[in-house]
matplotlib code that plots the C-alpha trace (Angstrom):
import matplotlib.pyplot as plt

x = [140.1, 138.4, 134.9, 136.7, 138.5, 135.4, 133.4, 136.2, 135.9, 132.3, 132.6, 135.2, 132.9, 130.2, 132.3, 133.5, 129.8, 129.0, 131.8, 131.1, 127.4, 128.1, 130.5, 127.9, 124.4, 126.2, 126.5, 123.5, 121.2, 123.4, 122.2, 118.4, 118.7, 120.2, 117.7, 114.7, 116.3, 117.2, 113.6, 112.3, 115.3, 114.6, 111.0, 111.8, 114.1, 111.4, 109.1, 111.7, 112.0, 108.3, 108.3, 111.4, 109.9, 106.7, 108.7, 110.6, 107.4, 106.1, 109.4, 110.8, 112.7, 114.7, 115.1, 115.6, 118.3, 116.1, 113.9, 112.0, 111.2, 110.2, 108.2, 106.4, 105.8, 104.3, 102.2, 100.7, 100.8, 98.6, 99.2, 97.3, 95.1, 93.4, 90.3, 89.5, 86.3, 86.2, 89.0, 90.2, 89.1, 91.6, 89.8, 90.4, 94.0, 94.5, 92.6, 95.4, 93.2, 95.1, 94.1, 95.3, 93.6, 90.7, 90.6, 91.3, 88.1, 85.8, 87.2, 86.6, 83.0, 82.6, 83.4, 81.6, 78.6, 78.7, 79.5, 79.2, 83.0, 83.0, 79.8, 81.3, 84.6, 83.0, 84.0, 80.8, 81.6, 85.2, 86.2, 89.3, 89.1, 91.8, 91.7, 94.1, 94.5, 96.9, 100.4, 100.0, 96.7, 98.0, 101.3, 101.1, 98.8, 96.3, 97.9, 101.4, 103.5, 105.6, 107.7, 109.3, 110.5, 114.0, 114.7, 116.7, 114.7, 116.9, 119.1, 118.9, 117.3, 119.8, 118.8, 119.3, 121.8, 120.5, 121.7, 120.6, 122.7, 122.2, 124.5, 124.8, 125.1, 128.1, 125.6, 124.9, 121.2, 120.3, 120.4, 119.2, 120.0, 119.5, 120.6, 119.5, 121.9, 122.5, 125.6, 125.7, 127.0, 123.7, 121.0, 123.0, 124.3, 124.1, 124.9, 128.1, 131.0, 133.4, 130.1, 129.5, 133.2, 133.1, 130.5, 132.0, 135.3, 133.4, 131.6, 134.8, 136.4, 133.5, 133.6, 130.1, 128.5, 128.7, 125.3, 121.7, 121.3, 118.8, 119.6, 122.9, 124.7, 127.6, 126.0, 122.6, 120.6, 116.7, 116.6, 117.4, 118.1, 121.7, 119.6, 117.9]
y = [111.4, 108.0, 109.1, 110.6, 107.3, 105.4, 107.7, 107.6, 103.7, 103.6, 105.8, 103.5, 100.5, 102.3, 103.1, 99.4, 98.1, 100.6, 99.3, 95.8, 96.3, 98.2, 95.2, 92.7, 94.6, 96.6, 93.8, 92.2, 95.5, 96.0, 92.4, 93.0, 96.4, 94.7, 92.0, 94.6, 96.8, 93.8, 92.5, 95.4, 95.5, 92.0, 92.8, 95.5, 93.2, 90.6, 93.6, 94.1, 90.4, 90.1, 93.2, 91.7, 88.2, 89.8, 92.2, 89.2, 87.6, 90.2, 91.2, 87.8, 86.8, 90.1, 91.9, 95.7, 97.6, 100.7, 101.3, 103.9, 101.3, 98.9, 101.4, 102.6, 99.1, 97.9, 101.4, 101.1, 97.9, 94.8, 91.2, 88.3, 86.5, 83.1, 82.6, 79.0, 76.9, 73.3, 70.6, 67.9, 64.3, 61.3, 59.7, 62.7, 63.0, 59.2, 59.4, 62.2, 65.3, 68.3, 71.9, 72.9, 70.6, 71.2, 74.8, 74.2, 72.0, 74.5, 77.3, 75.3, 74.7, 78.6, 79.1, 76.5, 76.2, 72.4, 71.4, 67.6, 66.9, 69.3, 67.3, 63.9, 65.1, 65.9, 69.5, 71.6, 72.9, 73.5, 77.1, 79.1, 82.9, 85.2, 88.8, 91.4, 92.9, 95.4, 94.5, 96.7, 95.3, 91.5, 90.9, 93.5, 94.3, 97.2, 100.5, 99.4, 102.5, 101.3, 104.4, 103.3, 100.3, 101.7, 103.5, 101.4, 101.4, 103.4, 104.3, 107.9, 108.3, 105.9, 103.7, 100.0, 99.1, 97.4, 95.6, 93.1, 91.2, 89.2, 86.1, 82.5, 79.5, 76.9, 75.5, 78.8, 79.1, 82.9, 83.6, 86.5, 87.8, 90.6, 91.4, 94.3, 94.9, 97.2, 97.2, 97.1, 100.6, 102.1, 100.4, 100.0, 103.6, 105.1, 101.9, 101.0, 101.4, 98.9, 96.1, 97.0, 96.7, 93.3, 92.1, 93.5, 91.7, 88.2, 88.5, 89.4, 86.5, 84.1, 85.6, 87.1, 90.4, 92.5, 93.3, 92.1, 91.1, 89.4, 87.8, 87.9, 89.0, 86.8, 83.4, 82.3, 81.6, 82.1, 85.4, 84.0, 86.3, 85.6, 85.7, 82.5]
z = [161.7, 162.3, 161.0, 158.0, 157.0, 157.4, 155.2, 152.6, 153.0, 152.4, 149.5, 147.9, 148.5, 146.9, 144.0, 143.6, 143.9, 141.1, 139.1, 139.5, 138.8, 135.9, 134.7, 135.4, 134.1, 131.3, 128.9, 130.0, 129.4, 125.9, 124.7, 125.7, 123.7, 121.0, 120.9, 120.9, 118.1, 115.9, 116.3, 114.5, 112.1, 111.1, 110.7, 108.2, 106.2, 106.0, 104.6, 101.9, 101.1, 100.4, 98.1, 96.3, 95.7, 94.4, 92.3, 91.0, 90.3, 88.1, 86.3, 85.0, 87.7, 88.1, 91.3, 91.9, 93.5, 93.8, 96.8, 94.7, 92.2, 94.9, 97.0, 94.0, 92.6, 96.3, 96.4, 92.8, 91.2, 91.5, 91.1, 89.8, 92.7, 91.7, 93.7, 94.2, 94.5, 94.9, 95.1, 93.1, 94.4, 95.1, 92.2, 89.7, 90.8, 90.1, 86.6, 85.6, 86.2, 87.2, 88.0, 84.7, 82.7, 84.8, 83.9, 80.2, 79.9, 81.9, 79.6, 76.6, 77.8, 78.3, 74.7, 73.1, 75.8, 75.7, 79.2, 78.8, 79.2, 82.3, 83.9, 82.9, 84.8, 87.7, 87.6, 87.9, 91.2, 90.1, 89.8, 89.4, 88.6, 88.5, 89.9, 89.8, 93.6, 95.0, 96.0, 99.4, 100.1, 99.5, 101.2, 104.0, 106.9, 106.6, 107.3, 106.1, 105.3, 102.2, 102.4, 105.7, 104.0, 103.3, 106.6, 109.0, 112.7, 115.2, 112.4, 112.8, 109.2, 107.5, 104.7, 104.0, 101.7, 98.7, 95.7, 92.7, 90.6, 87.3, 86.9, 85.1, 86.7, 85.4, 83.1, 81.8, 83.3, 84.3, 88.0, 90.0, 93.2, 95.5, 99.2, 101.8, 104.7, 107.4, 109.7, 113.9, 113.6, 112.2, 114.3, 117.7, 117.5, 120.9, 122.6, 124.4, 121.8, 123.1, 123.2, 119.4, 118.2, 120.1, 118.0, 114.9, 115.6, 116.5, 112.8, 111.0, 112.9, 111.6, 108.1, 108.6, 107.8, 110.7, 110.8, 109.6, 106.3, 103.9, 100.8, 99.1, 95.6, 96.4, 97.3, 96.2, 99.4, 98.3, 99.9, 103.5, 106.4, 108.1, 111.6, 110.2]

ax = plt.figure().add_subplot(projection="3d")
ax.plot(x, y, z, "-o")
ax.set_aspect("equal")
plt.show()
C-alpha cells in the first residue's frame, strides 16, 4: 500500500513539475517563435515598401493597391539610373555651380561642339549619364522571387492586405498613401491561441493594429512600419 502511495505521489510531483515547466517555458518559446516569424514577415513587408516607393516614383506619386500590378512592375519595368563620374569641388559649389547647371553646360557643349565653357568651369572630368535598368535587378538581390511578395510567411498561402488611397491636405495639396499588413492570427497560426489572444488584446488597448503593418492609408507616416 505504501509503495502504491509513493508511486502516486511521484506521479503527482512529475505532473506538477511538467505543469510548472510548461507555464514558464510556454510563453518563452512562444515569444521566440513569434520573433523568428515576425523577422520574415517584416522582411517581406520591406520588400513591398521598396516596390511601392519605386512604383510611386514612376507614376506621379501614386501607389497601387494591386499585387498583380506591383509585381508586374517589378518584373518588367525599368527605372532611370544615373552613372556618376567626378564631383563638384568646394570652390565650384561656392561659386554657385550645381550638378544641374554642370549637366546643362555639358549638354550644350555636346550639341554645339564648343567645350570652352566646360573647360573654363573645370568640368571636363564631370559626367552624368542616365541609363535605364531593371527594377528587379536594381532594388532586390539576385534571385529575388517577385511573385512571393504577396504571400505572408507562415500564413498558409494567405496574402497581405494591401490598399492605396489618394487624398488632399488641408491646404489642398495632393497626398498619396499606401499600406500593407497582416494580423497576428495569420502568421502566428498554429501557436498557443491564448498567447495570440493576449497579443490582440494588448494591441487593441493601445489602439494599435493587431499584427504587422507598413504604411497607412489613415495617417501619413512616410511608409513606416509599425515595428520601427
